[in-house]
N, C-alpha and C positions, 0 to 999 in steps of 0.2 A: 164215323163216316160209313154210310152204306152205299156201295156202288149200284146205281141203277142201270138198266139196259134199255137199248132202244134198237129198232130194226132199220137197216139200210133199205128204204124203199119197199116195194112189194115183192122184189125178188132177190134181195141181198140178204146177208147174214145178220144175225143178232149181235150187237156189239155193246161195249160198255158206254155209258151215257157221256162220258168224256174219253177223247182219243188223246194219243201223245204224238205231237209233231215233232220229228227228230231233226229237222233241217238245222236249227240253231246249234246242234251238237257238232257240226262241221263249221270250218272257219268261214262264216258269212256275217256274223254279228261280232267280229273280233275273234281273238283266240279262244279255243275251248279246251277243256280237260278231259281227254279220252276216258281215263279211269272213272271220273266222276259221271261222265256221260253213261258209261255202261251200267254203273251203279244206279243211276236215276231210272234207266229203262227197267232194270231188275225191281226197283222199288214200286215203279208203276205197275208192273205185272203183279207184284205181290199185293198191291192195293185193289186188284180187280180190273185194271185198265187191260183192255184186249186188243184195241186198235192202234197199230204203230204205223205211222205215215212217213214216207221217205220219197226220194226221187233219184233217179240214177245220175242226174247231172249235179246233184249237191256235192260240191267239191269233187267233181269227176269221179264219182264212185265211192269216195270216201265214206259217205254217210250210209250207203247200202252195206259196205263192209262192217262198219261199226254196228249197225243194227244186227247184222249177221253174227257178229262176235257175241253181242248180248244175248241173242237167241241161243247160240251155241253153248254159252256157259251158264244159262238159266236152269233151274230145276226143270225136269222134264214135264212135270204137270203144268208149269207156267208157260214153258216153250209150246206146249200143245194147245193152250188156249189163246195164243197170239195170233192175230190176224194182220196181215201185211197189206197196205195200201201203198202203191207205187206209181209215181209220175214218170213218164218218159217223153222223149221227143225234142227236148231243148238242146240246142248245139252249142258247143263251146270250143274255143281254141286253146292252145297250151298256156296262153296268158291269162285264161279265165274270162275272156270276153264272150259275149252272147253273139251268136252268128246266125240265129234263126230257129226254125223248127221243122221237123221232118215226120210227117205222118204217113208216109208210104207203107203199104202192106209189107213189103219185104224188110223195111226198116224196124217196123212194129215188132216183128218176129226176131230180128236181130237184137234189138234193144231187150226184149224179154229174155233171150238166152244168157245174156250177160248178167241181167238182174238176178235170175235164179241162181247163177253161180256165186255171185257176191253175197247175196243173202243166205246161201246154204240151204235153200228150201226147194221142195219139188213142185210147189204152185205158189202163185201169187194170188191173194184173196180179192182184191180189187185193183184193176189195172186201168190206167187213164193217161191220155195224152196231156201234157202240161199245158199247152196252148194250142188253139186252132192253127194247123198248117194252112195258110192261105192258098197254097198251090195243090192241096189234095182235098178232094171232098170228104166231109166228115163220115159219109156213108162207107168210104173205103177203109178209113182207119178203124172205125168201129167194127165193120165186117172182119178185118184181120184179127182183132181181139176175139170175136166170136169164133174164129177158127182155133185160136189158142184154147178157148174154153171147150171146144170139141175134143181137143187132144189132152185135156187135163191139165194144161200148164197154168191156166187162169180160172178163177172161179166166177167172177162177176165183173161187169163193165161199168166203168166210172167215167166221168167228164170232168173237166177243169176249166174254170174261168170262160165259159162260153154264154152267149145269149140265148134268149127264148127261142128263136128261130132254129138255131143250131141244136139245141136240146130237142125239138120236135122232130127234126130230120134224123138225128142219131137214134131217137126211140122208135122211129119207124123201121129201123134195120134190125134191132135187137133190143132185149130188155136192158134198161139202164138202172142200176141199183142206186147210184149216187152221183151228185154233183159237188165237187169241192170248189169253194169260192171264199173270197174274204167276207167276212161279216162280223160286225161289231157295233158297239154304240156310235162310233164315229165313221163307220163304212156301211151305210144301210141302203145302198143303191139296189140291192137285190129285191127289195121290198116292191119296187114299182112293176116290174114285168117278169123277173126271173122266178122269184119264189112263188107267184101264183101259178106259173107254168109247170114247175116241178110238182107242186101240190096237185094240179090237175092230172098229171101223168104218173103220180105215185112214185116219185123219185125223192129221195132224201137228200139233205144237205150236210156235208161235213164243212164246218165253218173254220177257216184258219184266220189268223190275225185277230183273235178275239180280245187280245190285249194290245193290238195295233203295234206289234213289234216291240213292246215294253212301254210305248208312249203313254198308255192309260192304265199302267200297272200300278201306278202310285210310287214306283221306285226310281223314276227317271228324273235326274236333277236338271234345273234350268242351266247350269253352268257346265254340264258334262261335256268332255271332249271326246269325240269319238275317233277311233282308230281308222287308218286309211283303208284297212281290209274289213271294215264294218259297213255293211250295205246301207245302214241308216245315215251314214255320213253323206249320201247322195240322195236320200229320199226327201222330197219336197216338205213333208209333214215335220221334218226334224230340222228345218232350216230357219235361221234368223226370227223374224216376227212370227212366222208360221208356228214355230216351235213354242214361243211364249204364249200365243193365243190358244193353242191346243193344251198347254199345261194349265192355263187359266180354267179350261173345261175340267181338267182332272181335279183342280182344287175345288170346284164346285161339286164334283162327284165325291170328293173325300168327305165333305160335310154330310152327305147323305149316308156314306158308309160308316162314318163314326156314330151316327145316330142309331144304326143298326148293330153296331158293336162288331163290324166285321172290316175287312181290308178292302181297299179300293179295287185290287185285282179280283177278289172273291165277288164283289158286287158286279163288276163288268162281266165276269163269266156267268154269274147266276142270271144276269139279264139275258144273255144269249140263250141259256138253257130254258128260260121262261118263254121263249118265242115259239115253241112248238115241239112236240114229240119227234117231229121229222128232222130235227136239227141236232147234229152232234158236234159240240165245239172241240176243236183240237187245241190242247194247251201246248205251249211251246217251251215248257220248263227245260232248263239245261242243268239244273242242280237239284238234289234231293230237298233242299230247303224250299226252292221255289215250287217244286211238285207238290209238297205237303201244303203249302198255302193255296195253290190252285184246286187241289182236291177238296179243300175246305168249302169251296163254292157249292159242293153237293148238299151241304147242310144249311145253306142259306135259302130262306123262302121269301120271296118278294110278293107281297099282296098288291092289290090294285093301287093303293095309296103309296107304296114303295115305288112301284113301276112309274107312277106319275112323277114322283120326286126325282127319280133317276133321269127320266126324259126331259124333265124341266131344267135339270143341271146340264145335260148334254143333249140338246135338241138335235133332231135329224138334219143333216147337212150343215152342221155347225163347224165341222173340222175345216181347218185352214190347210190348203195344199192338197194336191192329188196323192193317190195311193202309192204311185210309182214315179220315177222320172218320165219325162215326155216320151222318150224312145221306147220305153217298156209300155206305157200307156198305149201306144200305137198298136201293140200286138194283142190288146185284150178284146176279144170278140164279145165280152160281156159288157163292155163300155159302149158298143156301138148302137 
C-alpha cells in the first residue's frame, strides 16, 4: 500500500488521500475501546495518514482528548506530520441531547480555546462550524475563524454540511480550503449543486460517511441488534424495511467486489476515491483490523467497466431512508 496525497482546495494543506475520522472512537456507535482507539490512530499515522478529524462536541470533548492522547504518545516524527480538522458549534446538554448551534464570533473563539487545550496543540489545521447557525450569518462565523488565523491559532477555514449559496457567501469573506460533507455510494446528493460549486471555487471535499456508518461496509448483519447508545439505532437507514432494502444493495455490491477480489468496504471507498482528486474520503475505522481493510482501498483500481458495475449495483438515490432522523435533517443547510 502506497499512501497518495491530495491538496485541500487551492489554499489548504497537502494531506493523505485518506483521512481518519475519529468520531466513532467515542461512544456514539456503541461502546468503544480507548486503548485500541489510540493504537488505531498510531497505526494510521504509521501508514501515512496525516488528516485526523474530530469535533469538540463528540462525547462532549472526549474525542478531542483521545486524539490529543494519541498525538502526545506518538513518535515525534508522526506527531509532526499529523493535521487536525476540528468541527465546533454543536450544543449539547448534560444528558447528551442536541440543543442547537452557536456560530457567534465570541463563541467561535471560545470553542477554539478549549479545543487547543484538549488536543494539546498550538494550532488547528482546519477549523469549521459543524452546522450552519441559522441565527448568525455565515460571514460572521467565517470572519471569526479568519481572525484566529491572523493570530496563528488556526491555519485554514473549512465548512461542514452547507449548501451552494452558503459556500459562495463564505468564500466571499475569506479563502475556504475544504467542505466536509457526507458522500458515499448511497449518499450522492452533493453531485447536483454542491460539488459543482466547490469545484468552481477551488474548494476540496472531505467526504465522511463513505461506508454509511458501517451500513455498506459488508460487515453489518441483517439481524444485528444496536445498543441504545448507538446513533444508528435511531437512523432511518437502519430501521426495519429500510435496513433490509439497503442491505440488498450491499449484497449486489458484494458480487462486484468478489469479482475484483476485494472487500465490499474497499470497493465502496475506492469508488469515492475515484470521483476526483479534490475529494478526500474520511475512513471511520475504530480498530486496527478495520483500518487495515480500509487502507487496502488505495490499492484498488476501478476502471470504467468496474465503475459501471458498481453504480448498477448501487444506483444513485437507491438508498431507503434519510441520512439522519427528521429533527437532524432540519438543521442541514446542505439539504435545502
